[in-house]
RODO-2510 file (C-alpha; in nm, 4 decimals, decimal comma):
residues 261
     n   res          X          Y          Z
     1     m     7,0849     3,7177     1,5745
     2     s     6,7577     3,5329     1,5177
     3     d     6,5795     3,3016     1,7769
     4     v     6,4793     2,9473     1,6547
     5     t     6,1652     2,7981     1,7677
     6     e     6,2506     2,4150     1,6803
     7     a     6,4755     2,3161     1,9497
     8     p     6,3563     2,1157     2,2351
     9     e     6,3073     2,2504     2,5909
    10     r     6,6413     2,2235     2,7698
    11     i     6,5501     2,3306     3,1303
    12     d     6,4138     2,0490     3,3348
    13     a     6,1807     2,0568     3,6182
    14     d     6,4722     2,1755     3,8405
    15     g     6,5191     2,4677     3,6412
    16     e     6,8388     2,3308     3,4770
    17     g     6,9496     2,3770     3,1283
    18     e     6,8521     2,6318     2,8701
    19     l     6,5618     2,7714     2,6458
    20     t     6,5438     2,9561     2,3142
    21     i     6,3453     3,2761     2,3433
    22     d     6,0390     3,1323     2,2279
    23     e     6,0547     2,8510     2,4775
    24     l     6,1342     3,1107     2,7516
    25     a     5,8079     3,2973     2,6250
    26     q     5,5970     2,9731     2,6485
    27     r     5,7448     2,8815     2,9863
    28     t     5,6797     3,2406     3,1717
    29     g     5,3604     3,3100     2,9621
    30     m     5,5266     3,6242     2,8230
    31     t     5,5536     3,7328     2,4745
    32     v     5,8918     3,7481     2,2855
    33     r     5,8584     4,1005     2,2252
    34     n     5,8020     4,1665     2,6374
    35     i     6,1040     3,9439     2,6912
    36     r     6,3090     4,1632     2,4359
    37     a     6,1818     4,4809     2,6059
    38     h     6,2872     4,3644     2,9372
    39     q     6,6444     4,3072     2,8010
    40     s     6,6452     4,6372     2,6537
    41     r     6,5442     4,8133     2,9941
    42     g     6,8356     4,6220     3,1476
    43     l     6,5785     4,4094     3,3634
    44     l     6,7276     4,0795     3,1921
    45     p     7,0703     3,9924     3,1178
    46     p     7,1341     3,9051     2,7408
    47     p     7,1231     3,5420     2,6522
    48     a     7,4352     3,3292     2,5588
    49     v     7,4677     3,3297     2,1852
    50     r     7,5921     3,0131     1,9879
    51     g     7,5863     3,0511     1,5899
    52     r     7,2613     3,2516     1,5405
    53     t     7,0948     3,1493     1,8433
    54     g     7,0190     3,2972     2,2023
    55     y     6,9906     3,0594     2,4801
    56     y     6,8271     3,1720     2,8129
    57     g     6,9262     2,9634     3,1510
    58     p     6,7618     2,9084     3,4962
    59     a     6,8955     3,2703     3,5949
    60     h     6,6881     3,4334     3,3144
    61     l     6,3622     3,2171     3,4179
    62     a     6,4139     3,3125     3,7697
    63     r     6,4526     3,6811     3,7069
    64     i     6,1334     3,6852     3,4873
    65     e     5,9537     3,4999     3,7439
    66     l     6,0920     3,7590     4,0033
    67     i     5,9573     4,0660     3,7890
    68     q     5,6268     3,8955     3,7549
    69     e     5,5778     3,8525     4,1339
    70     m     5,6814     4,2033     4,2028
    71     q     5,4696     4,3553     3,9100
    72     a     5,1831     4,1488     4,0639
    73     q     5,2596     4,3509     4,4230
    74     g     5,2364     4,6733     4,2284
    75     f     5,5918     4,7455     4,1634
    76     n     5,6407     4,9246     3,8512
    77     l     5,9270     4,8403     3,6174
    78     q     6,1375     5,1416     3,6975
    79     a     6,1193     5,0369     4,0650
    80     i     6,2003     4,6829     3,9821
    81     r     6,5041     4,7998     3,7720
    82     r     6,6332     5,0021     4,0569
    83     l     6,6035     4,6898     4,2983
    84     v     6,7420     4,4541     4,0571
    85     d     7,0399     4,6845     3,9909
    86     a     7,0930     4,7398     4,3758
    87     a     7,1609     4,3441     4,4035
    88     p     7,4098     4,2544     4,1258
    89     s     7,5495     3,9337     4,1882
    90     s     7,5409     3,5723     4,0243
    91     s     7,4391     3,4207     4,3574
    92     e     7,0593     3,3259     4,4061
    93     e     7,0608     3,5271     4,7443
    94     p     6,9951     3,8706     4,5983
    95     l     6,6798     3,7324     4,4056
    96     r     6,5580     3,6018     4,7149
    97     f     6,5821     3,9144     4,8940
    98     l     6,4110     4,0967     4,6019
    99     r     6,1158     3,8088     4,6470
   100     a     6,1154     3,8997     5,0304
   101     v     6,0656     4,2756     4,9174
   102     a     5,7980     4,1914     4,6958
   103     e     5,6124     3,9554     4,9257
   104     p     5,2730     4,1034     5,0273
   105     y     5,2326     4,2098     5,3932
   106     v     4,8783     4,1079     5,4259
   107     s     4,7707     3,7288     5,3922
   108     d     4,4461     3,8562     5,1993
   109     a     4,4861     3,7231     4,8214
   110     p     4,4109     3,9812     4,5538
   111     e     4,1104     3,8933     4,3470
   112     v     4,0290     3,9688     3,9772
   113     v     3,6725     4,1091     3,9255
   114     t     3,4975     4,2423     3,6340
   115     a     3,3658     4,6148     3,6304
   116     a     3,0013     4,4932     3,7045
   117     e     3,1319     4,2660     3,9896
   118     l     3,3304     4,5575     4,1189
   119     a     3,0277     4,7869     4,1043
   120     e     2,8282     4,5301     4,3205
   121     r     3,1034     4,4986     4,5568
   122     l     3,1382     4,8764     4,6060
   123     g     2,7833     4,9297     4,5795
   124     t     2,7995     5,2004     4,3393
   125     q     2,9048     5,2666     3,9604
   126     d     3,0416     5,6192     4,0518
   127     v     3,3627     5,6567     3,8203
   128     g     3,4894     5,9256     4,0807
   129     m     3,4749     5,6741     4,3423
   130     l     3,6578     5,4111     4,1295
   131     q     3,9357     5,6508     4,0639
   132     r     3,9761     5,7106     4,3978
   133     a     3,9968     5,3716     4,4913
   134     v     4,2772     5,3207     4,2519
   135     k     4,4563     5,6209     4,3748
   136     l     4,4482     5,4753     4,7186
   137     g     4,5859     5,1474     4,5806
   138     l     4,2834     4,9527     4,6823
   139     l     4,2158     4,8541     4,3063
   140     r     4,4622     4,7888     4,0312
   141     p     4,3199     4,8162     3,6517
   142     l     4,4316     4,5209     3,4542
   143     g     4,3961     4,7023     3,1086
   144     d     4,1338     4,4257     2,9768
   145     g     3,8270     4,5886     3,1485
   146     t     3,9064     4,3975     3,4927
   147     f     4,0370     4,5148     3,8079
   148     q     4,2448     4,3674     4,0861
   149     d     4,1227     4,3886     4,4147
   150     t     4,4058     4,4327     4,6213
   151     v     4,2779     4,4033     4,9622
   152     p     3,9291     4,2045     4,9405
   153     r     3,9413     4,2021     5,3076
   154     l     3,9081     4,5928     5,3011
   155     t     3,6097     4,5842     5,0404
   156     r     3,4163     4,3589     5,2795
   157     a     3,4790     4,5800     5,5411
   158     g     3,3108     4,8564     5,3366
   159     k     3,0149     4,6464     5,2787
   160     e     2,9905     4,5838     5,6416
   161     l     3,0037     4,9705     5,6837
   162     e     2,7350     5,0083     5,4400
   163     a     2,5216     4,7625     5,6185
   164     l     2,5357     4,9877     5,9643
   165     g     2,4222     5,2842     5,7275
   166     v     2,7767     5,4394     5,6431
   167     p     2,7315     5,5617     5,2684
   168     a     3,0062     5,4104     5,0370
   169     d     3,1561     5,7357     4,9480
   170     v     3,1972     5,8001     5,3324
   171     g     3,3685     5,4570     5,3833
   172     l     3,6086     5,5264     5,1153
   173     e     3,7099     5,8781     5,2748
   174     l     3,7640     5,6867     5,5967
   175     a     3,9953     5,4746     5,3872
   176     a     4,1724     5,7543     5,2582
   177     k     4,2469     5,8842     5,6039
   178     i     4,3565     5,5811     5,7383
   179     r     4,5979     5,5329     5,4103
   180     k     4,7569     5,8461     5,4921
   181     q     4,8343     5,7798     5,8626
   182     a     4,9311     5,4046     5,7612
   183     d     5,1845     5,5774     5,4948
   184     g     5,3482     5,7557     5,7841
   185     v     5,3844     5,4284     5,9837
   186     a     5,4951     5,2104     5,6941
   187     r     5,7661     5,4882     5,6362
   188     a     5,8980     5,4809     5,9640
   189     y     5,9225     5,1064     5,9802
   190     v     6,1196     5,0877     5,6374
   191     q     6,3281     5,3653     5,7421
   192     l     6,3977     5,1626     6,0659
   193     f     6,5288     4,8534     5,8165
   194     v     6,7305     5,0808     5,6019
   195     e     6,9093     5,2724     5,9008
   196     q     6,9609     4,9762     6,1295
   197     v     7,0138     4,6847     5,8788
   198     w     7,0460     4,7804     5,5369
   199     k     7,2987     5,0641     5,5646
   200     p     7,5401     4,8674     5,7693
   201     f     7,5187     4,6006     5,5271
   202     e     7,5802     4,8249     5,2470
   203     e     7,8753     4,9824     5,4435
   204     a     8,0464     4,6442     5,4901
   205     g     8,0320     4,6052     5,1031
   206     a     7,7326     4,4018     5,0720
   207     p     7,9087     4,0703     5,1486
   208     e     7,7718     3,7709     4,9909
   209     e     7,7385     3,5545     5,3062
   210     r     7,5443     3,8243     5,4757
   211     w     7,2606     3,8187     5,2170
   212     p     7,0613     3,5642     5,4180
   213     e     7,1063     3,7613     5,7156
   214     v     6,9641     4,0748     5,5732
   215     r     6,6626     3,8723     5,4083
   216     a     6,5705     3,7189     5,7166
   217     a     6,5587     4,0764     5,9069
   218     l     6,3371     4,1895     5,6488
   219     e     6,0922     3,8768     5,6724
   220     r     6,1032     3,9206     6,0595
   221     l     5,9891     4,2797     6,0046
   222     r     5,6776     4,1738     5,8758
   223     p     5,4957     4,0193     6,1568
   224     l     5,6899     4,2511     6,3870
   225     a     5,5493     4,5797     6,2221
   226     a     5,1942     4,4301     6,2155
   227     d     5,1819     4,2932     6,5817
   228     t     5,3160     4,6268     6,6919
   229     l     5,0779     4,8559     6,4892
   230     l     4,7747     4,6439     6,6075
   231     a     4,8995     4,6444     6,9804
   232     i     4,9012     5,0288     6,9520
   233     f     4,6097     5,0651     6,7623
   234     g     4,4173     4,8773     7,0216
   235     v     4,5540     5,1240     7,2841
   236     a     4,4763     5,4221     7,0791
   237     m     4,1068     5,2972     6,9811
   238     a     4,0413     5,2391     7,3599
   239     d     4,1603     5,5717     7,4490
   240     a     3,9865     5,7589     7,1642
   241     s     3,6666     5,5422     7,2417
   242     e     3,6592     5,6336     7,6204
   243     q     3,7130     6,0099     7,5411
   244     a     3,4419     6,0137     7,2481
   245     f     3,1683     5,8322     7,4233
   246     g     3,2595     5,9973     7,7452
   247     r     3,1709     6,3272     7,5802
   248     e     2,8603     6,1896     7,4021
   249     i     2,7262     6,0392     7,7095
   250     e     2,7775     6,3596     7,9225
   251     r     2,5842     6,5421     7,6141
   252     l     2,2981     6,3028     7,6334
   253     q     2,2618     6,3325     8,0146
   254     r     2,2750     6,7188     7,9795
   255     r     2,0016     6,6999     7,7222
   256     r     1,7970     6,4653     7,9317
   257     r     1,8230     6,7162     8,2223
   258     s     1,7225     7,0039     8,0386
   259     s     1,4349     6,8254     7,8905
   260     k     1,3140     6,7481     8,2484
   261     d     1,3411     7,1217     8,3541
***
């Protein structure tokens, strides 16, 4: 099968119609080679073939846009394939659900920075620290010498810590400890959703009419998880501060009494 390039675009602004593979590549900003690679991996359904030409419709366009959105949020192609396979349907609802899965949990938009800009933000050119930040998911190499700062707010917090006299490597170590604790909290919330929402839905046969209900539950989980975590953290921080500074003040008082004796 060959794909022609002369045919005019046949998908209008509302996504109706059809495209050749070259037109689909232009529309999505992908290469023809990558589109075919997605098809070979099972991420993209095959086109409708008429004569010697393959035609792609709104469903293909929506699927590619979904894949791009999920990749932007850090999902690899294998994970995307599993999620797409878990929601096979001609309906748009499974795609909407997967978009909800890929939606970022923070409002801080990622930023693309060069290596020089990154060194300035981190306050260091230490390769080891850079690799550690990538491993923690704070940075994502884009393959062209640039990086995606996934949580600029956290980078700014690191600069504030430096201004307080905390070295960059110590701040990064703190981020690693927090990430470890956050992983446990995240798993607890995801497990809650899986056990209480997803499994009953799956056991019911994943009925078409309940996809919106499951998606709405996932979307509601986001602010609930953030609000609950912040509230509990506030209590924990107050307790930890009271205990720690209580001990430090007592130690300071003992030192002052000793200096007077």
